[in-house]
C-alpha positions in Angstrom: -7.0 26.0 11.5 -10.0 25.8 9.1 -11.8 23.0 7.8 -10.2 23.0 4.4 -6.7 23.2 6.1 -7.5 20.1 8.3 -8.8 18.2 5.4 -5.7 18.9 3.3 -3.5 17.9 6.3 -5.4 14.5 6.8 -5.1 13.7 3.1 -1.4 14.5 3.1 -1.0 12.3 6.0 -2.9 9.4 4.4 -0.8 9.8 1.3 2.5 9.7 3.2 1.4 6.8 5.4 0.3 5.0 2.3 3.6 5.4 0.5 5.5 4.3 3.6 3.3 1.2 3.9 4.0 0.3 0.3 7.8 0.8 0.4 7.9 -1.3 3.6 5.6 -4.2 2.1 8.3 -6.4 0.4 10.7 -6.1 3.3 8.1 -7.2 5.9 6.7 -9.8 3.8 10.1 -11.2 2.9 11.0 -11.2 6.7 7.8 -13.2 7.4 8.7 -15.7 4.9 12.2 -16.1 6.1 10.9 -16.8 9.7 8.6 -19.7 8.4 5.3 -17.9 7.9 3.0 -19.4 5.3 2.1 -17.4 2.3 -1.1 -16.0 3.8 0.4 -14.9 7.1 3.5 -13.3 5.2 1.1 -11.4 3.1 -0.8 -10.1 6.1 2.2 -9.5 8.3 2.9 -6.0 6.9 -0.6 -5.0 8.1 0.3 -6.0 11.6 3.5 -3.9 11.9 2.7 -0.9 9.6 -1.0 -1.2 10.2 -0.8 -0.9 13.9 1.8 2.1 13.4 -0.7 3.8 11.2 -3.5 3.2 13.7 -1.5 4.4 16.7 -0.8 7.7 14.6 -4.4 8.2 14.2 -4.9 7.6 17.9 -2.3 10.3 18.8 -4.2 12.7 16.8 -7.5 12.2 18.4 -6.7 11.1 22.1 -5.6 13.3 25.0 -3.7 12.8 28.2 -2.6 9.5 29.2 -4.3 7.8 26.3 -2.3 9.9 23.8 0.9 9.1 25.8 0.2 5.4 25.3 -0.6 5.9 21.7 2.7 7.7 21.2 4.6 4.9 23.0 2.9 2.3 20.7 3.7 4.4 17.6 7.4 4.7 18.6 7.6 1.1 19.3 6.1 -0.1 16.0 7.9 2.5 14.1 11.3 1.3 15.6 10.2 -2.3 14.8 9.5 -1.5 11.1 12.7 0.5 10.8 14.8 -2.3 12.2 12.9 -5.0 10.1 13.4 -3.0 6.9 17.1 -2.4 7.8 17.8 -6.1 8.3 16.0 -6.8 5.1 18.5 -4.5 3.4 21.5 -6.1 5.0 20.8 -9.7 4.2 20.3 -10.2 0.4 19.1 -13.7 1.0 15.9 -12.3 2.4 15.0 -10.6 -0.8 12.1 -12.5 -2.5 
């Protein structure tokens, strides 16, 4: 793949991750508020879950071998956590801010 193709692929990945992060933001913040986090912690909580997921995605692209396998496990775990938290947020109307 040439440099232009790689750049386009990375740009597309950044856009998709950014959109997913934005969609998930309210749900994760509302869940953090519901479990008693203060306003600052609740605002930062989406960075913990989805931010680590994005970081693990980048790690899977640049690492090799056992390190890549570990990054994939982290990516899978945090993706599942984000999906479950977003699902619970959708099921429980009282969580909506």
